[in-house]
DRENZA-22338 format. One record per atom (N, C-alpha, C): residue in one letter; x negated, y, z negated. Coordinates in steps of 0.02 Angstrom, whole numbers, plus 50000, padded with zeros to 5 digits. Example, Ala and Ser with C-alpha at 12.3 -4.5 7.8 and 13.67 -1.06 7.14 Angstrom:
! residues 2
a493404971649610
a493854977549610
a493404983549610
s493584988849646
s493164994749643
s493555000249606
! end
This chain:
! residues 517
m499584994050000
m500005000050000
m499575006350000
i499815011550035
i499465017950035
i499715022049976
r499255025249941
r499455029249883
r499255036449894
l499715040949877
l499565047949881
l499145049949821
g498675054549832
g498175056049782
g498445059349720
r498875064249726
r499095068049669
r499845067449659
r500055067349596
r500755066149581
r501205071949604
w500915077949602
w501335083749619
w501435084449694
l501015081349734
l501055082349806
l501715080049836
p501975074049818
p502635072049846
p503195076849828
i503195079249766
i503715083949745
i503665090449785
f503035092849793
f502935098949832
f503185098049904
l503025092449935
l503245091250004
l504005090750009
i504305087449960
i505045086849961
i505375093649955
i505145097749908
i505435104449901
i505305108649963
a504705107949992
a504545111750053
a505015109850110
f505135103350119
f505585101250173
f506305103350159
c506515102950096
c507195105250079
c507265112650095
t506755116550079
t506775123750093
t506785124950169
l506365121250204
l506315122050276
l506985120550310
i507325115450285
i507955113450315
i508515118350298
y508515120950237
y509055125450216
y508925132750234
l508305134550248
l508145141650260
l508535144750317
p508675141150372
p509085144350425
p509785146350402
g510035143550348
g510695145550322
g510645150650266
s510045153350254
s509945158150200
s510155165150221
p510255169650173
p510425176550191
p509915179950235
a509285177750234
a508775180750277
a508905179350350
i509165173450365
i509295171550434
i510035172550452
m510475170950406
m511195171850416
m511465176350361
p511435182950370
p511685187450317
p512435186750305
v512795183950355
v513505182550346
v513575175050336
p513845172750280
p513915165450269
p514335162150323
a514245155550330
a514655151750377
a515385151650354
r515815149250397
r516535150050385
r516775146550322
d516625140050315
d516855136350255
d516515138850192
g515855139550196
g515485141950139
g515705148850118
g515895152950166
g516145159650149
g516775159450107
v517205154550120
v517815153850080
v517635151950008
f517185146950000
f516985144849932
f516655150649894
w516235154349929
w515895160049900
w516395165349879
y516875166849923
y517385171849908
y517805169949848
v518015163649845
v518425161349788
v518015161649724
a517375159949728
a516935160449669
a516895167649644
q516835172249690
q516825179349670
q517465181349635
q518025178949662
q518675180649632
q518735177549562
m518465171549553
m518485168349487
m518085172349436
l517505174849456
l517095178849411
l517435185449393
e517895187749435
e518265193849421
e518915192549385
g519025186249364
g519605184549323
g520205181949361
r520135181149427
r520695178449466
r520635170849471
a521205167649480
a521215160349479
a521355157549549
p520985152349569
p521145148949632
p521855146249631
y522145145949691
y522815143249703
y523375148149681
v523245152349633
v523745157249611
v523595164049641
d522985166449631
d522785173049657
d522425172649724
v522165166649741
v521835165649805
v522055158849832
w522305158849894
w522525152549924
w521915148949954
d521835142449936
d521335138249968
d521525130949955
h521295126549999
h521505119549996
h520955114949972
k520415117649943
k519875113349917
k519975112349842
p519765106449816
p519785105449743
p519335110449708
l519455111349644
l519135116549605
l518365115949604
a518115109749603
a517385108749598
a517015111249660
a517365112349716
a517045114749777
a516735121649768
y516955125449719
y516705132249710
y516125132549661
m515905126949633
m515425127049579
m514735129549600
i514495127449659
i513825129549680
i513785137049688
p514215140249728
p514175147649732
p514345151049666
l514805148049627
l514985151049563
l514385151149516
l514035145549509
l513455145249465
l512895149649492
g512825149749558
g512305154049588
g512425161349573
l513045163649579
l513205170549563
l513135171949488
l513335167049448
l513325167949376
l512605168449350
f512175163849370
f511495163749345
f511065169349374
s511235171749433
s510835177049464
s511115183949451
g511645184449413
g511945190949400
g512275194049461
g512535189849505
g512885192349565
g512425193549624
w511785191449618
w511305192449673
w511545188749735
y511475192049794
y511725189149856
y511375182649874
w510745181849852
w510385175649866
w510545170149816
g510895171749762
g511015166949709
g511345160549731
p511915160749768
p512245154549789
p511795150149833
w511425153349879
w510995149349922
w510445145949881
l510145149549834
l509625146649792
l509905140849750
m510515141549726
m510815136149688
m510935130049733
a511135131149795
a511215125549842
a510545122249856
l510005126249861
l509335123449872
l509115119249812
v509245121749752
v509085117949692
v509465111249691
s510095111449709
s510505105449711
s510225100249759
l510035102449819
l509745097849868
l509075095149844
s508655099549815
s507995097349792
s508065092249736
v508535093249691
v508655088449638
v508875081749667
a509325081949716
a509545075749748
a508965072149781
a508555075849817
a507985072849851
a507475070149801
g507365073749746
g506895071349695
g507135064949662
m507775064449647
m508045058349618
m507995052549667
g508135054049731
g508085048849781
g507375046249788
y506895050849787
y506185048849790
y505995044549730
w506235046549672
w506075042749611
w506325035449617
l506935034749641
l507225028049647
l506855023949700
l506725026949758
l506385023349812
l505665021549793
r505325026049757
r504635024649737
r504605018649691
h505085018049646
h505085012449600
h505185005849636
q505555005949691
q505694999749727
q505184998249782
f504945003449817
f504555002249878
f503865005549879
g503685009249828
g503035012549828
g503095019849850
s502575023649834
s502615030949844
s502625032949917
t502235029549960
t502205031650030
t502875030650066
i503145024650060
i503795023250091
i504335027750061
a504305028849996
a504805033149964
a504765040249991
l504165042950000
l504095049750024
l504325050350096
v504125045750139
v504335045950209
v505095045150214
g505375040550175
g506095039550177
g506475045650152
t506225048850099
t506565054750072
t506545060550121
i505955061750151
i505915067150201
i506345065550261
l506395059050278
l506805057050335
l507535058950325
w507815057450266
w508525059050257
w508635066550245
v508145069950217
v508215077250209
v508225080550278
v507765078550322
v507765081250390
v508405079250427
g508645073150413
g509265070850445
g509865075050427
l509835078550371
l510395082850352
l510525088450401
t510015090250441
t510105095650489
t510675094150538
y510785087750550
y511325085850596
y512005086650563
f512025086450496
f512665086250461
f512885092950431
y512395096750405
y512625102350364
y512805108550404
e512645108750469
e512905113750514
e512835120850486
r512235122550465
r512035129150440
r512425131450379
d512805126850347
d513215128750290
d513025124350230
p512605126850183
p512395122750127
p512925121850073
f513525124850083
f514035124550030
f514585119450044
f514505115450095
f514995110150107
f515045105650045
t515635103150032
t515715098749973
t515285092449979
e515185090150040
e514755084150049
e514035085550028
m513795091650039
m513115093350016
m513095093949940
s513615096749911
s513635097549838
s513675090749803
a513945085649837
a514035079149806
a513395074949805
l512895076749845
l512295072549852
l511945071149786
p511825076249742
p511485074549679
p511865069549637
f512525069849637
f512925065349596
f512975058449626
q512975057949693
q512985051449724
q512325047749714
i511765051249722
i511115048049712
i510995046649638
a511235051249594
a511185049949522
a511555043549503
a512115042149536
a512475035949523
a512045029849541
y511705030149598
y511245024749616
y510705023949562
l510415029549542
l509865029449494
l510095026449427
a510675028649403
a510935026049340
a511095018649345
g511405016549400
g511575009449409
g510955005049408
m510425007149443
m509815003149445
m509475002949377
q509495008449340
q509205008549273
q509575003849226
i510235003749232
i510634999149190
i510454991849206
l510354990249269
l510174983449288
l509494981349261
r509024986149260
r508354984549236
r508334983649160
t508704987849124
t508684987549050
t509404987849023
p509794982449032
p510494982649011
p510594983148936
s510094980848898
s510174980848825
s509874986948792
a509604991548832
a509284997548803
a509805002148772
k509575006248725
k510025010848692
k510295016148740
s509935017248795
s510155022348844
s510725019948889
a510865013448890
a511365010748936
a512055013948928
p512325014748867
p512975018048861
p512985025148888
w512415028748879
w512385035548905
w512345035648981
l512025030549009
l512015029949082
l512715028649109
w513105024649073
w513795023549093
w514215029949086
l514055033949036
l514375040449029
l514225044849089
g513595044649111
g513405048449171
g513745045849234
l513815039249239
l514175036449297
l514895038849299
g515215039149240
g515895041649238
g515945048849258
f515455052949235
f515445060049254
f515355060749330
c514875057149358
c514745057549430
c515355055449470
s515695050149449
s516285047749485
s516835052949484
a516965055849425
a517505060749419
a517335067149456
y516705069349450
y516515075749481
y516565075249557
t516315069849587
t516365069049659
t517095068449681
l517515065349639
l518225065049654
l518535071949655
l518305076249610
l518565083049606
l518275087549661
l517705085549689
l517435089149747
l517845087549809
k517955081149820
k518335078749877
k518435071249866
p519045068849860
p519165061849840
p518755056649878
p518675057049945
p518275051849978
p517555051549955
l517295056949926
l516595057049905
l516475052649843
a517005050949808
a516935046949747
a516815039549763
t516865037549826
t516775030549842
t516075028049825
t515565032249833
t514875030049819
t514775028249746
p514925032749697
p514835030649627
p515295024949607
i515895024549636
i516345019049619
i516065012349643
i515765012349703
i515445006249728
i514885004149682
v514485008949660
v513935007349614
v514205004149550
v514725007149522
v515015004649460
v515274997449469
l515634996249522
l515934989549532
l515394984249544
v514894985949584
v514364981049598
v513964979549534
v513804984749496
v513424983749434
v513814979549385
l514454981049377
l514874977049332
l514914969749354
f514974968749419
f515004961849444
f514334958249433
s513784961949443
s513124958849434
s513004956949362
m513344960249315
m513234959049243
m513874956249211
r514224952049249
r514864949449226
r514794944549168
k514184942249154
k514094937349101
k513954940549032
i513974947249029
i513854950448965
i514444949248919
s514354950748856
s514884949648806
s515464954448818
p516074952348803
p516664956748812
p516594963248773
r516294962848714
r516224968948673
r515784974148709
q515214971848736
q514774976448771
q515104979048834
w515474974748868
w515824976848929
w516324982348912
l516694981548857
l517184986648837
l516844993248818
v516264992748785
v515894998848768
v515695002548831
w515434998948880
w515225002148942
w515805005348979
v516355001648985
v516935004349020
v517205010448982
g517205010048916
g517435015648876
g517015021848886
m516355021048888
m515905026748900
m516005029448971
f516115024949018
f516255027149087
f516885031549090
l517405029449055
l518035033249055
l517945039949020
i517565039948965
i517445046248929
i517055051148974
g516555048449010
g516175052749056
g516615055649110
g517095051849134
g517555054349185
g518045059449158
l518205058949094
l518685063649064
l518385070549055
v517725071049051
v517415077549038
v517555082549095
p517355081149158
p517515086049211
p518265086449225
s518615080749221
s519335080749234
s519695085049183
g519505084449119
g519825088449067
g519675095849075
l519065097549094
l518895104549105
l519305107649161
v519365103949217
v519755106449273
v520495107049255
w520765101849222
w521475102049202
w521605107749154
g521145108749107
g521235114149059
g521215120949092
y520745121949138
y520695128349173
y521325129749214
l521555124749251
l522155125849293
l522775126949249
t522825123349194
t523395124349148
t523385131249118
m522805133549098
m522735140149068
m522955145649116
h522845144749181
h523025149749230
h523685148149266
g524045143049243
g524685141449273
g524625139449346
a524085135849363
a523945134349433
a524045127049452
i524355123149408
i524435115949422
i524865114649484
s525455117449485
s525915116149541
s525655119049606
a525365125049603
a525085128149663
a524485124049688
g524075121549641
g523515117449661
g523715111049695
i524235107749668
i524485101649699
i524735103049770
d525085108649778
d525335110349845
d524775111649894
q524275115449873
q523745117549919
q523235112049931
v523065108249879
v522535103149885
v522815096549913
l523405094549891
l523675088049912
l524135088649972
v524645092949966
v525155093350020
v524845096050084
y524475101550077
y524185104550137
y523675099850170
n523225096850130
n522715092550159
n523025086450193
q523575084050167
q523915078450201
q524165080550270
a524435086550274
a524665089050339
a524075090550385
y523545093350357
y522965095250397
y522615089150428
s522635083450393
s522265077650416
s522685072850457
h523265074850479
h523705070350515
h523505069850589
v523245064150610
v523125062650680
v523295055350692
t523305053250754
t523465046350771
t522865041850757
w522995035350750
w522455030650739
w522005030050801
a522285031250860
a521875031150920
a521345036650918
e521545042450893
e521055047950886
e520535046250833
r520745043050779
r520255041050728
r519745036150757
w519985031350797
w519535026450826
w519045029750874
a519285034650912
a518845038150958
a518295041850920
m518475044950863
m517975048350822
m517465043350794
l517715037550773
l517275032450744
l516755030150794
t516975028250854
t516515025550905
t516045030950931
s516265037150933
s515825042450958
s515315044550906
f515485044050842
f515035046650791
f514465041850775
v514605035350773
v514115030450749
v513455031150787
w513495032450851
w512885032550891
w512625039550904
q512925044650873
q512705051550886
q512095053450846
h511905049650796
h511315051250757
h510885045050751
e510235045950764
e509785040250769
e509765036150705
i509805039450648
i509745035850585
i510325031050575
n510905032550605
n511475027950600
n511335021550640
a511085022450701
a510935016550742
a510395012250710
v509855015550686
v509315011750653
v509565008750588
g509995012450552
g510285009950490
g510695003650501
i511055003450556
i511444997450573
i510984991450582
a510434992650619
a509954987150630
a509644984850565
a509434989650522
a509144987750458
a509654984150414
g510284986450417
g510814983250379
g510934976050400
c510904974850465
c510994968050489
c510434963450464
v509814966050467
v509254962050441
v509334960750367
a509554965950329
a509644965150257
a510184959950241
m510724959950279
m511254955050267
m511004947950278
v510624947050332
v510344940350345
v509884938250289
a509464942950266
a508994941350212
a509354939550147
l509894943150132
l510284941750072
l510634934950076
v510934933550133
v511284927250142
v510814921250137
r510214922150164
r509724916550165
r509304916350101
g509464920750053
g509114920649989
g508394922949992
r508224927350039
r507544929650047
r507374935650002
v507874938449967
v507754944049921
v507824941249851
s507254940149819
s507264936649755
s507374941249695
a507114947349698
a507164951949640
a507884954249632
a508154953149573
a508864954749561
a509034962149570
p508634966849542
p508814973949552
p508794975949626
l508284973549663
l508244975249734
l508824972249772
r509004966149755
r509574962949788
r510214966949776
t510314969249716
t510914973249700
t510894979849737
l510304983049741
l510244989349777
l510434988549850
l510214983149881
l510384981949951
l511134980749959
i511434977149912
i512154975849916
i512544982449911
i512334986749864
i512664993249857
i512614997249921
a512004997549951
a511915001350012
a512314998450070
l512334991750074
l512714988450129
l513464989650122
l513714990550062
l514414992250053
l514534999750062
d514065003750038
d514155011050038
d514165013850109
w513725011350153
w513675014250220
w514325013650260
p514605007650269
p515215007150310
p515825010250275
i515855009750209
i516435012550174
i516425020150179
t515835023150172
t515775030450181
t515975032450251
l515795028350300
l515995029750369
l516755029650376
m517075024650347
m517795024050354
m518175029650317
v517955031250256
v518305036550219
v518165043350250
g517605043950286
g517475050150322
g517985051550376
l518315046250399
l518835047150450
l519505049150421
l519585048650355
l520235050250325
l520455057350338
p520005062450332
p520225069250348
p520395070150422
a520155065550464
a520375064950533
a520185070850578
r519705074850557
r519485080350600
r518815078850633
g518465073850607
g517855071650640
g517265076450635
y517275081150588
y516715085650579
y516105081750553
h515525083550577
h514925079750560
h514805079450485
h514935084850449
h514765084850378
h515185079950337
y515745077550364
y516145072550329
y515745066150317
f515235064950358
f514865058650355
f514165059450325
t514055064950289
t513395066250260
t513175060550214
g513645057750176
g513475052550128
g513205046150158
m513265045350225
m512995039350257
m512235039350260
l511935045350256
l511205045750264
l510835042050208
w511085042750147
w510715039850091
w510695032150094
p511265028650099
p511225021250103
p510835018950165
a510885022650220
a510495020750279
a509755021450265
t509555026550227
t508855027450208
t508605021850163
v509025019750116
v508835014150073
v508695007950115
l509125006450162
l509035000550204
l508415001150248
l508285007150274
l507685008150316
l507045007350274
c507055010150213
c506465009450170
c506335002150153
w506864998350140
w506764991250126
w506464987650186
l506714989250246
l506454986050306
l505724987950316
g505544994350306
g504844996350312
g504404992850261
y504664992150200
y504294988650147
y504154981450166
v504654978050193
v504574971050214
v504064970550270
l504104974950319
l503644974650376
l502924975750354
i502824980550308
i502134982250287
i501844976750243
n502244974050197
n501984969450148
n501974962150171
q502444960350212
q502484953350232
q502134951950298
t502034957050339
t501674956050402
t500934957950396
r500744960950338
r500054962750324
r499764966950380
l500094972250396
l499854976850447
l499214980350425
n498804982050472
n498184985650458
n498344992450425
s497974994150372
s498125000250336
s498045006450379
r497545006450425
r497465012250469
r498055013050516
l498325007450539
l498905007650582
l499505010550544
v499575008550481
v500115011050440
v500025018550428
t499405020750414
t499265027850404
t499445031850466
l499245029350524
l499395032750587
l500155033150598
s500505027650583
s501235027650592
s501565032650546
v501335032950484
v501625037750436
v501505044850461
g500895046250484
g500735052950510
g501165054750569
l501265050050615
l501675051450674
l502405052750653
m502665048750607
m503355049750584
m503435056550551
t502945058450509
t502975064950476
t502955070650527
g502515069950577
g502485075050629
g503125075650668
i503425069950684
i504065070050720
i504605073450680
m504615071950614
m505115075050571
m505005082550566
f504375084650563
f504225091850559
f504455095350623
i504305092350681
i504515095250744
i505275095550748
s505605090250723
s506335090150723
s506615095950682
s506315097150623
s506555102650581
s506445109350615
l505885110150652
l505765116350688
l506275117350744
s506475111850776
s506975112450829
s507635114850801
v507785112850739
v508395115250707
v508345122750694
w507765124950673
w507645132150665
w507815135750730
y507565133250786
y507675136450851
y508425136850866
l508785131350853
l509495131250867
l509865136250824
y509685136750760
y510035141450715
y509875148650732
l509255149950752
l509085156750772
l509465158550836
s509545153750881
s509945155050941
s510675156450922
y510915152650873
y511605153850850
y511675160850824
r511185163150785
r511235169750756
r511255175050810
s510885174050865
s510845179050918
s511435178950966
t511875173850960
t512435173451007
t513105173650969
l513315167850943
l513975167450913
l514055171750851
n513505172850814
n513565176450751
n513545183950760
t513455186350821
t513405193550831
t514055197150817
a514625193950829
a515265197050814
a515345198250739
s515135193250698
s515165194150625
s514715199850602
a514105200050630
a513645205350612
a513925212250631
a514235212550690
a514535218850712
a515105220850667
a515495215950644
a516055217450599
a515805220150532
v515275216950505
v514995219250442
v514735226450449
e514395227850503
e514125234550513
e514685239650520
y515215237850558
y515765242550568
y516125244050502
i516245238850463
i516605239850400
i516195244150352
t515555242750347
t515135246350299
t514995253550320
t515015254950384
t514835261750407
t515435265850428
s515995262650446
s516555266450475
s517195266250434
i517245261650386
i517865261050347
i517695262650274
p517985267950247
p517845269750177
p518025264150129
a517685263950072
a517775258550024
a518475258349996
d518835263949995
d519505264049967
d520045262250017
q519855260450078
q520335258350130
q520275250850141
q520835247450140
q520835240250147
q520765238050220
v520455232250229
v520385229350296
v520595222050293
l520995219950341
l521225213050346
l520855209550402
l520515203950386
l520205199750437
l520735194950463
w520965195950524
w521485191850553
w521175185550582
g521225179950546
g520925173750568
g520685169650509
a520055167450513
a519785163150459
a519085165350440
e518905171550452
e518225173950438
e518175177050369
t518325173150318
t518305175550249
t517595177850230
s517085175150263
s516405176950247
s516265184350257
i516665187650300
i516565194850310
i516725198650246
y517225196450209
y517365199550144
y516775198850097
v516445192950099
v515875191850056
v515295196450074
a515145196850139
a514575200750162
a514665208250152
t515295210550150
t515425217750142
t515635219650071
g515725214550028
g515935216049960
g516655218449955
r517065216850005
r517775218950005
r518215213349980
q518815215149958
q519315210349938
q519865210249990
a520105204250007
a520645203750056
a521275207150030
p521665210350073
p522275213550051
p522845208650038
t522715202250045
t523225197150033
t522905191349994
r523325187649958
r523075181849922
r522905176049969
i523045176850033
i522915171650082
i522355174250127
p521725173050110
p521165176250146
p521045173550216
y521325167750233
y521295165250302
y521975162450320
l522135162150385
l522825161350407
l523045154250420
y522615149350415
y522785142450434
y523425139950401
p523545141150337
p524155138350307
p524805141150336
l524755146550374
l525365149450403
l525615145750465
f525185141550495
f525405138150556
f525105131250564
t524935127850509
t524695120850513
t525295116250522
p525305112050574
p525875107550584
p525985102850525
g526605102150504
g526775097650450
g526745100650381
y526495106750375
y526455109850309
y527025114850301
p527425114150248
p527985118950237
p527715125750218
s527635130150268
s527295136550257
s527765142250239
d528415140850227
d528895146150213
d528675150450153
r528495147050099
r528315150750039
r527665154650049
v527185151650084
v526555155150097
v526675161150142
f527095160350193
f527255165850238
f527615171450201
s528065169550157
s528415174650117
s527925178550074
q527445175050044
q526935178450003
q526505182950047
f526335180550106
f525925184450153
f526285190950172
q526915190450188
q527305196350205
q527335201250146
q527445198550087
q527485202850028
q526825206450015
d526265202950023
d525625206150012
d525495211750062
l525755210950123
l525635215950175
l526195221150181
t526615221450131
t527125226650130
t526785233550132
h526255234150093
h525835240050097
h525295238550149
r525355241350208
r524935239650264
r524205241550251
p523735236850267
p523025238650261
p522835243850314
a522325247750299
a522135253150345
a521885250450412
y521535244750411
y521255241950472
y521395234350474
i521435231850535
i521465224650548
i520945223050601
i520545217850588
i520065215550637
i520295208650661
d520485208250723
d520745202050753
d520165197850777
t520045192050744
t519485187650761
t519685181750803
a520295181850831
a520545176050867
a520145174450930
a519765179150956
a519395177951018
a518865172451009
t518625171350949
t518115166250937
t518395160250898
n519045159950890
n519355154450853
n520025152650887
p520045147550929
p520655145950966
p521225143550923
m521115142250858
m521655140150814
m522075146050790
v521835152050800
v522155158050773
v522545161650828
p523185163450816
p523565167150866
p523325174350871
p523175176850931
p522955183850937
p523525188650920
l523345194550898
l523855199650885
l524115202750949
d523695203151000
d523925205951064
d524465201551093
p525065204251108
p525625200051132
p525465196151195
a525115199051241
a524955195551303
a524485189651290
l523975190851250
l523505185451233
l523855180051192
r524335182051150
r524685177151110
r525115172651153
q525395175151206
q525775170951252
q525325165651285
q524715167651302
q524245162751330
q524065157551277
w523985159751215
w523825155151160
w524385150151150
l525005152351157
l525585147851149
l525595142551204
v525405144451264
v525415139851321
v524905134251312
y524335135751282
y523795130851278
y523865125951221
g524435125951187
g524595120551141
g524335121051070
w524105126951048
w523875127650979
w524435129750933
s525045129650958
s525595132950922
s526105127950893
d525925121650884
d526405116650863
d526715118250795
g526325121250750
g526585122450683
g526795129650670
v526845133750722
v526985140850712
v527735142050706
d527925145150652
d528625147050641
d528775153150685
p529345153150722
p529525159150761
p529545165450719
a529705164750655
a529725170650612
a529025173750605
f528505169350605
f527825171950601
f527645175850664
l527845173250722
l527705176850784
l528075183550786
a528685183550761
a529055189850757
a528715194750710
f528445192150656
f528075196450609
f527465199550642
c527125195650684
c526545198250721
c526745204150765
d527305203250801
d527555208650844
d527725214850803
n528055213750747
n528245219350704
n527625222850675
l527115218850658
l526505221650630
l526155226050680
m526175224050744
m525815227850795
m526135234650810
t526755235550792
t527075242050802
t526785247450757
d526435245350704
d526145250150657
d525405251550670
y525115248050720
y524385248650730
y524225250350803
t523635253250811
t523385254850878
t522665252450883
p522455249550939
p521765247250946
p521285253250951
v520705252550918
v520225258150918
v519555256150950
t519355249850943
t518725247750972
t518705240150974
t518195237551009
t518075230351012
t517365229050989
l517285224250945
l516635222650917
l516305217050957
d515725218450983
d515345213551022
d515745210851081
g516215214851105
g516625212651162
g517115207051146
q517215205551081
q517625199851063
q518175201551012
w517995204350955
w518485205650903
w518765212650910
v519425213150909
v519765219550918
v519915222650850
v519755229050843
v519895232750781
v520525236950792
y521005236150746
y521625240050747
y521635244750687
r521885250750698
r521945255550644
r522685257350634
l522865258350571
l523555260250554
l523705266950587
q524275267350622
q524445273350660
q524515279550616
t524755278550555
t524845284250510
t524185286650478
l523645283050491
l522995284850463
l522645289550511
r522395294950485
r522045299750526
r521355297050545
p521145298050608
p520485295650630
p519925299050590
! end
């Protein structure tokens, strides 16, 4: 085996790669947060100002989704870089725990290469937005692996009950981030319990009890917060009812997403190959060490189940499948370990291979930089133009409504939306009873905002305010869930406004007619 000279070097490289991968999504490169992350960031800001999600701000994510930007703002005193730095810390912690687990099983070199491999692989999934719930779940999913393996190695240790407490916390927290994300810690729990089925009933009950107590901690905090703010019923409506409507597609569409996704990322294809080899080795009894055997079983279950639950939201976004990277990495590291140790490859050949893989991964990360910088210079120019226009041309005491889903503009300009519904999707999502939301939206806009910026030109899901463009939008089939009353409201709203300029040739700015230029 090849050994790295200094203990701090692997940690330094892991943090460096995490920074390199996340830096294109930082305020230095993207001063305007991405669309989803902008919503989480905006809700976190509102929470710090005493407003409650689901009651004072409409959103369909579980409460834990706001924790990364919330903690970032809290610990940094509201610093604009705070949420991004907290996301970087979260990823670095996940990568560090993953390296620790892989090093114990396969040695430092394989562990380092495998860790950097899955960190670089995240570039395909996180889509310049480090605040996706799937990214926030990574430390808790890998911590579940780490706790499960530690329990298997020392089941009688005094730390075992506390590890089960941690497993319960990880399971509940990932469930509160997004229910499908809880499959990874649940798989770990079930496999570990099955592997230790011969323990005494008393010890089994102690472990299960500690697991349940660990799960009650985050669940109780969330339930208490929502109860205190009277947000239980609104939260159920927005998180459960809306998401059920949002994720409704046919099974044929789900199958098309499944077959197209599996081969879109190299690590999935290689992970399938490594998984097949691992299954054969397990069936033929070639994996003798019990902890390693259990680790492979967990990874072999985690990979396909994560793939299947990723299809439940039915939108096929890449970040839904982020959790597949870790079990695929475990399988790849095991395969590399077997090849190096059982085939007795020349150490120089192994060193050369490691160097080539590291170089390829570095070049891959640089290519992502190029893509993100290109994104900033093209698609993101409208957002930058909107931020500049608001900060230089609209006084702070005049409200501005972002017509669409660009909540991140409120974050970048320090403005508050003039309505409790900061993005418009719930007003026209098919299958969602939007009457109450539309009524609230109308009520909030009784006092007309001074300006409206129509962002529909870069988002085909949003109906344009311009009547002629809206007719084209209706023809192209994005209007299945639109209430005619909402379209009538758009027409009525436009009678009070006049267009004044266009930002980057895409977003139209409207000014209230009674407002003096």
